[in-house]
Structures are given as C-alpha cells and as structure tokens.
N, C-alpha and C positions, 0 to 999 in steps of 0.2 A: 467206443470212445473214440472220438474223433477231437484234435488237437486243436485248442480255442487262444492259447498263447499270445500276447502281443507282440508284433515285429520290433525286435530291437532298433533303435535306428539311431543311436549313437554307436560307431564302431566300436570305439575304445570301450564301452559298457559288455559289449559281448565278450571282449578278450581280460578285463583285468577287473568288473567290477565286482563287489559281492553279490553271491546270487539273490538273496533279497530283492536287489534292485533292478538287477538284472531281469527276473523273470519272477513277476510278484505268483503266478498260478504253479510255481515248480511245487511238485509232491514231497513232502517232508513230515514226518511224524514224530522225528528225534531230533530237537533242536540242539545249536552248541551248546548251550547249557544243560544239556541232558535232560531237558523236561519231555514228557509226549506231548503231541498233540492228536487230535481225532480229525480224521477224515472220513467222511461218512462214504465216499467211495474205494476208499485202498485199506482203511483198518481193517476191514472185516478179514481182509487177507493173511492177518496176521494176530488175529484173534487166539490161535492156538499157542502163540510163543508166551512162556515160560520163565520163569528165575533160571532155571536151567540152562533152558535153548538159549536162553541171554549171555549168562556163562560160558557156553560154546563157541558163542558169535565174539566175546571177547577173547577167549583163548584161540582161536584161529585167526584171528587179525593180529595178536601177538607172537603167535610163531610165523606169521608170515612176514611180520614187520624183522624179526628175529634172523629168521634165515635171509633175507635181503641184506642184512648188513651183514653175516656171514660171508656169503657169497659177494659183497664188494670186498671185503679185504682181503678175501681170496684173488681177487680180480688185481689189485694194487701191488698183492705182492709176488703177481706173475706166474699165478697159479691158472688163472681162467684166461680166454682170450679176448674176453670180452665179458660182459654183466649187461643185464638190463633193467634197472632199479625201478620201483614201485610204490617206494613211500608214499602215503596219501592217498594210496588209492586201495587200503584194503577193504574198505566197506563194500566199494561198490563189485569187489568181486568175489567174498565170502559172502554177503547178501544174494548176489544172483546164482553165485554156484551152489549156495543152498538150497535155494529155489527147485532145481532140477531135480529128477528123478534118476535111479540106475540105467533106465533104459534112453534116456535121454543124450543126445550124442553133441560133443560140445567142438566146436574148432577156433581153439584160440590164434591169438598174433603171437608174441613173442614175451608178455611181461605179465602173463596171466599166470602167475606162481600161486597168487591164495586161490582162484581157480581149482588150480591140480591140486591141492592140498584137501578139499573138499568132495577132488573125485577119486582121493587115496593114491594119487601121485606119491613117489615117496620121493623127497626132498633129493638126497642126492642125486639120485639117475637121472635129475633136470639137467645136472651140472656136467654129463658127459657131451653134448654138443659145446657149449659154452668153453670145455676143457681141451677141446679139439679130437676128441677119438672116437666119435658117433656121430651118425647121423640125426640119433634122434635121443635115445635114451631110454625109452622105456616102450611098452606094448601099449598102443592104443584100442585093441581089443579087449583090453583087459580090464577098461574102465572105461570107456567110448569119450576119452579124451585125447583128440589127435594129436599129431606134432606140435611142436612149435615151426610157427611159416616166418620165417625171414623176409621173406620178399613183400614187400608192403601191399597187403590187402587181396593176397594171391589166395588166402584160404576162403576168402566170401563166393566166388563161384563154386568150389568144392562145397561146402557148406550150403550153399542152395541146390546144388545138386545132388547133393544126400536126401537132402528134405524132397524132393522130388520122388527118389527112388523110394523113401519110406511112403509115401503116397500110395505108388503101384504094390506096395509089398500088404497095406493094411487096406487094399482096394476091398471092398462091400461091409466093412465095420460098420455098425450102428454108431452111434453117437453115446450113446452110452457105454461100448465096449473101448471105443477111443477115449477117452474120457478116465476110463479106469488103466488100461494095457498100450494105449497109443504113446507115439515115441514124437517126441518136440525135439528140434537144431538148434542151438544157440552160436552165432557167429559173431566174434568180439573183435570189435576194431577199435582203432583211436579216430581223433578228430582231424588228424592229418591225415589218414588213411580217405577218409572221406572224399577227398578231392581226386581219389582215382576212381577213373572208369571201372575199375574191377566191381566197385562198391555199385553203382549205378545201375549196371548190366545184370549185378545179381537181385538188385529189387527190382528191377523192371520183371525178371523170369520168375520172381517167387510170386510178385503181386498176379501175373499171368494164369500162374499155376495154381492158386490158394495154396500155395506150400508151409506146410508147418514150421517155418523158421522163424526164431526170434532173432532181430539184430539190434549187439550190445554195444553200445559207443560210450567208451570212457574216455567222456572230452574233457582232457588233462589240462585245458588251454592254452598248451604247447604241441606244434609239429615240431618238433628238433627247436631252432630258433625261432620259427615262424608264429605269432601269433592267432589267436582261434579268430579273432574280425577280419582276418587276412585270409581264414578259410571261409567263411560264413557270414555273411550281414544279418541271419535271422538263428535265431536255436537249431539245432541241428533236426532237433525231434521234429520240426515243421514240414519238413522235407517229405516227410511219410506222406502228409495229403496228396502231394505230386505222385506218388505211386498207386496210391488208393486204398491206403490201408493207414491203422491207426500210429500216431508218434505221440511218446510222454516224455517229458523232461522232468527228472528226480534228483536232487541231491543226492549226491552219489558220495556225501561224506555220511550218510545217515545210514545204517546197515539195515534198518527195519524197512524204511521206506521201500529202498532196492529191492530187499526180499518181496514184499508185496508186489511192486510193480511186474518181477519179474514172474512170479507165482501167476498172476493176472495173465502175462502176456502168453505164459508157456501153456495156462490153462483153455485158454482161446485156441491158441496153434493147434494143441493135441485135440480138440471135438471138431478140427475142421474148420476153423472159420481165416485160416489164415496168417498171414507175418504182421508182425509190429517192430516197432522200431523204438529203442529205449534210449535216451542220451541221458548216461550218468554224468551231470557236472560236479566234478571235482578238479583236482589241483595235484600235478605232479611236484611233491616235496624235493624232488630231488634232479639228479639229472639225466636228461633223456635215455644215456647209458655210459658207461665209464669213461668214452671217448669224449664226453660233451662237456663245456665247461659254462653251467647256467649263470654265471655271474657276468656275463658277457654281453648278455641281450636282456637279464631279468632286474626289475626293480627289489632290493630288499625290502623293503615296505609289502611290498605284494606277498614275499613268502613269510613274511611275519604275520601277513594278516591272515593268510592262508595257516597259522600255524594254530591261532584260536580254534581253528574248525577240524581242527583233527579228529579223524573217524575215532581211534583208540581212546581218547582222550576224552571224546564226547559221549561214548560209552559206559568207560567208566565211572564218569559224574554220575549218570544214570542209575548206574548198580549201585553205588554208594549211596544217592539219595533214597532210594527205594529198599535199603538194608538188603539186597541180594548179593552182596559180596564184603570184605572184609579184607584190611591188611593181609591178611595171612593167603589168603586167595590169590591176590596180586601177587605177593612172595613164592606160592609155588608156580604160578604160570610163570613168572620171570625165570624162577630156577630151571623148568621144565625146558624153557627155550633155549637156556645155555645149554642142556644137557644133548636138545636134539641137534644145537651149532656144533661141539663139538664130533658128536657124528657123523654129521656132514662132510666137517673138515678131514677127518679123519677116513673116512669112505671114499670122499673124494680124490683125496692124495694116496690112496691105494689102487686105485684103478690101474688095471694093465692097460697100456698103449698097444691098440692092434699095430701087426707091420702094414707097410707103406703098402705091401704088395698085395694086400687084402685088398685093398680100393680099386686094383684092376679086375676085380669080379665082381664089381656091385655095379660094373656101366652098361652089361647087357644081361639079359635071365639066362642065355647060352653062351657058350664061347664062340669069340669073333676074331678073326684071323689078324685087323688090326690092334685090336688090345690085348694079343698073345706077343706081338712083334712088338711091341712096345715095352711089355712086362718083361720079354728077353732082355731087352735094352735096358732096363730099370737092374735085371738083376746083374749085368755085368758092369753097369755102375758103383753097385752096390759091391762087389766081388775087390773092385779096383782100389778100396780101402781096408781089405782084411787079405792074411798072409795067408790063409786057409785055403783048398781048394774050391773053386767058383759053385754056386749052385746049378742045378741043372736047368741050362735055360730051356728046356726043352717042357717045365712046368706049364701049364695051362692055368689061364686067369680063373679059370672055374675051381681046377682043383685046389688051386692056392686059398679061394676063397674058403673051402672046405677045412 
C-alpha cells in the first residue's frame, strides 16, 4: 500500500489540530465515542477480535496506566532518579504489542512500558534502570524485548541490523514458511527522534535490503517542548515514500486500528515484502519525563481536548455500549491494578543496590590494567571512611564483578 494522504499545509495543524482535520484519511476503526467503523482494507485484520480480547486490551491499558502512575509517584518521592510517563499512549503500545508474535524482536526507546507488558516483562524489573542500580533490568533473550535505549534513536540502526541478520538466518525459506514461522522486527521511536540521522540511515538500509522491520513512530505531538509542526511539515508516514516502502498514519488512541495496521505491516515484513512505517498519531497527556514541566510550553485547552480522546475511556465506552463489560469488570480491573502497583512498589524498594566496585568489572570483558588501577584507587577511597582494615587493593575488576 502506498500512502496517499494530503500534505498538511498549515504548520499549526500538524502540531495541534484534531486528527480528523489534520488527516482525513487516517486509519480509524473505533471512534472517540466508542462506535465501531468499518474499513475495507484493515477491518479484516481484526476480524478475530471478540469480547474477551477487547476486555483483555482494556485490562492491558488500565494496568499499564496504573503502573505509570505508581512509577511517577515513586520518582516524586525520591525513589527513582527519573521516570518517563506514557499517559495517553496506551492504545498505541498495547495494540502494536499484541500484534507481534513470540519470535518477533522488539527494540523500544524508553517509554514502551505497555509494549513491555505484552512481552511479559515484569513491571518491577523495569524500574531497576530508573532506580540507578542496573544498566537494564531484564534479560531480552527471555522475551525478545530489548533493553531500553536512553540515547535518542540509537536503537534504530540496531533494529535494522538485527532484521538484516534475520534475513540471512532465514535465507532459502519459501513464503509459506516465512508467513508461518518467520521473524519480524519492530523499532519504536518518537516524533522527536524522527529528526535524528540514525532514523534516516536505518530506513535507507532497511529499504535497500528489503529487511523485515516495522518502524513504529508514536507521534505524541511534542519532542519535549518542540511541537510536531517544527519536526515535520507533512505527516511522518509520508516520508516512507522517499525510501520506497509504504507508510500508514493510524489513530494512535484507537487500539483496534493500531492492532490492525501493525498486523498488516508485520505480515508483509515476515513474508519478505520489506519494511513499513507506521505513524501512530496520539498525544502525550503528561510530561516528557518527570524532569519536564509541560505547562511551560503547552496550552491547557489542547490538553483538555485530547482528554476527550483518551484511549482507555474510548474502549470502555465501546465495551459498555456492546454489553461486553459491566461495573463489576471495571472494578476488578481497578482492584487488580492497585494490587499490581503495591507489588511494584514493594519489590522496587527491596532491590539490593550493587556495590559500586562491580561497575569496574562491566567496562571490559577481561581485566584491564587501567581499570584495575582505578579500582584500587576506589578501594583506598572507600577505606578512608571505614575504621576497619582496608580491602585488598589487589582485587581485580573481573574478580569483583564475579
């Protein structure tokens, strides 16, 4: 499919306007009022979605938001060095995450807490890096969900490179086997990261080698304090044409539309048809990070307008209207969310911080003379605060790490 959306000629429209006005051809299956819409191209990709699956999507989004709230509270109480909220982006993450298969590999940025849930990453483990006691927190080999990447867009070349490796591992497979057992890669990034050269280079390579990677951009309207219309004068999905692969703009607050579009992109990637770009048009209803104050650069009226498009409320309206869920269901989900949040807080506060000396063993695979010298200096420095005997200054960094 080739993108045919109209160019956005009003700069302010691409940064602030209602998505219905900004792009009339945006893919949407579930409106803000909770009513279903039919789409000849994408509705078939969610034909299997029943009431149980819809309730599952709601639960996923509600638990993700509750986790986000608890992590934010922990940071405000001084228990995390930083937190990256995602409020408002739950549908973009749950819809895309639930579209993946276990063999697919995910490269997140630092805000994909909902995608992590769909890949069975335990929420408390995600706080290790934000608590400053780990360089990661989970083993990506267990669930094909890579470490969070704090350096903007640095995960994009990794994702394309991994997809190129997948191609070589699956060389010789026919299309039927690829469709059934093939691996696809998903690279998440934001509208701000789209201005980084790493994104451009990754898309060039992916297009050149027809690599099985889906580029998933969560366009939440703001690159910290820079509005989207400064990042791009056209919808980001339209950039895909320049690389020679399809781009789709989807309502990022519509979990069904996101699921459908991501399934479509993943299927074509698996069977060898190459990359695609998905732009999930959504809105960050909270701060960029807990170090940010969005009231300094955003209008309250814009924020209130997007609250009416809240992805969780939207699905709740649909579930209630169709008789798929009642008050008891929503109360149970809320109670489960509170229990989860209590467990997250309890386990996060119980993490044992590693000794600083262990970090010396993480620099090189084998002992290095300079690192050993620095470790000895560190040991002597530590000993200056202790009335007891100084540790053995000859301990190597490698031994300390073990």
